[in-house]
C-alpha positions as CSV (number, residue, x, y, z in Angstrom):
1,X,-16.1,-29.8,48.4
2,X,-13.3,-31.4,45.7
3,X,-13.5,-35.0,46.8
4,X,-17.1,-34.6,47.3
5,X,-17.1,-33.3,43.6
6,X,-15.0,-36.2,42.7
7,X,-16.9,-39.0,44.0
8,X,-20.1,-38.1,42.3
9,X,-18.0,-37.8,38.5
10,X,-16.2,-41.2,40.1
11,X,-20.0,-42.6,40.1
12,X,-20.5,-41.2,36.3
13,X,-17.8,-42.6,34.4
14,X,-18.0,-45.7,36.3
15,X,-21.3,-46.5,34.7
16,X,-19.8,-46.9,31.5
17,X,-18.4,-50.2,30.8
18,X,-15.1,-49.0,29.6
19,X,-12.0,-51.0,29.7
20,X,-10.4,-47.6,31.8
21,X,-9.2,-47.5,35.0
22,X,-10.2,-44.9,37.6
23,X,-8.2,-44.5,41.0
24,X,-9.2,-41.9,43.5
25,X,-10.6,-39.4,44.0
26,X,-7.6,-38.3,46.6
27,X,-6.6,-35.6,47.6
28,X,-3.6,-33.8,46.2
29,X,-0.3,-33.8,47.5
30,X,-0.4,-30.1,48.2
31,X,-4.3,-30.9,50.1
32,X,-4.6,-27.0,50.4
33,X,-3.0,-24.5,47.9
34,X,-4.2,-20.5,47.8
35,X,-7.0,-21.0,49.9
36,X,-8.6,-23.5,47.8
37,X,-8.9,-27.3,48.5
38,X,-7.4,-30.2,45.5
39,X,-8.0,-33.2,45.0
40,X,-7.5,-35.2,41.6
41,X,-9.2,-38.5,39.9
42,X,-6.8,-40.6,38.1
43,X,-8.1,-42.5,34.7
44,X,-5.3,-44.8,33.0
45,X,-5.7,-47.1,29.6
46,X,-4.2,-48.3,27.7
47,X,-6.4,-47.8,24.9
48,X,-6.2,-44.0,24.5
49,X,-8.9,-43.7,22.4
50,X,-11.6,-45.3,25.2
51,X,-10.2,-42.7,27.5
52,X,-10.9,-39.6,25.3
53,X,-14.1,-41.7,24.4
54,X,-15.1,-42.1,28.1
55,X,-14.6,-38.3,28.6
56,X,-16.4,-37.1,25.6
57,X,-19.2,-39.0,26.7
58,X,-19.7,-37.9,30.4
59,X,-18.8,-34.2,30.1
60,X,-21.5,-32.9,29.7
61,X,-22.9,-35.0,32.5
62,X,-19.7,-33.2,35.3
63,X,-20.8,-30.1,34.0
64,X,-24.2,-30.1,35.2
65,X,-23.0,-31.3,38.6
66,X,-24.3,-29.4,40.8
67,X,-20.5,-29.4,43.1
68,X,-19.2,-28.5,39.5
69,X,-21.1,-25.3,39.1
70,X,-19.8,-24.0,42.6
71,X,-16.0,-25.6,41.8
72,X,-12.7,-25.1,39.9
73,X,-12.3,-27.9,38.1
74,X,-9.9,-29.0,34.9
75,X,-9.0,-32.1,32.8
76,X,-5.0,-32.6,32.4
77,X,-4.6,-35.5,29.6
78,X,-1.2,-36.4,29.9
79,X,-0.4,-34.3,33.4
80,X,3.5,-33.9,33.5
81,X,3.5,-33.9,37.0
82,X,0.9,-35.3,40.1
83,X,1.1,-32.2,42.8
């Protein structure tokens, strides 16, 4: 379910004409932890404002996705690790 949710999120984000590079979704390095499957969608931009604008523009749409209501998800800005 994690990959499917992030595929839907990626589709939403790609609809925007943005300078943000969207990578993934991919399974997390520790794909299953505490009985839950984990995945990642990375967004990268030289312009921090564009990244925040893209997130702000789509956060409401993401929360309305059917899978988003069934999964635990979060946004980590400037992650210190990717596992």
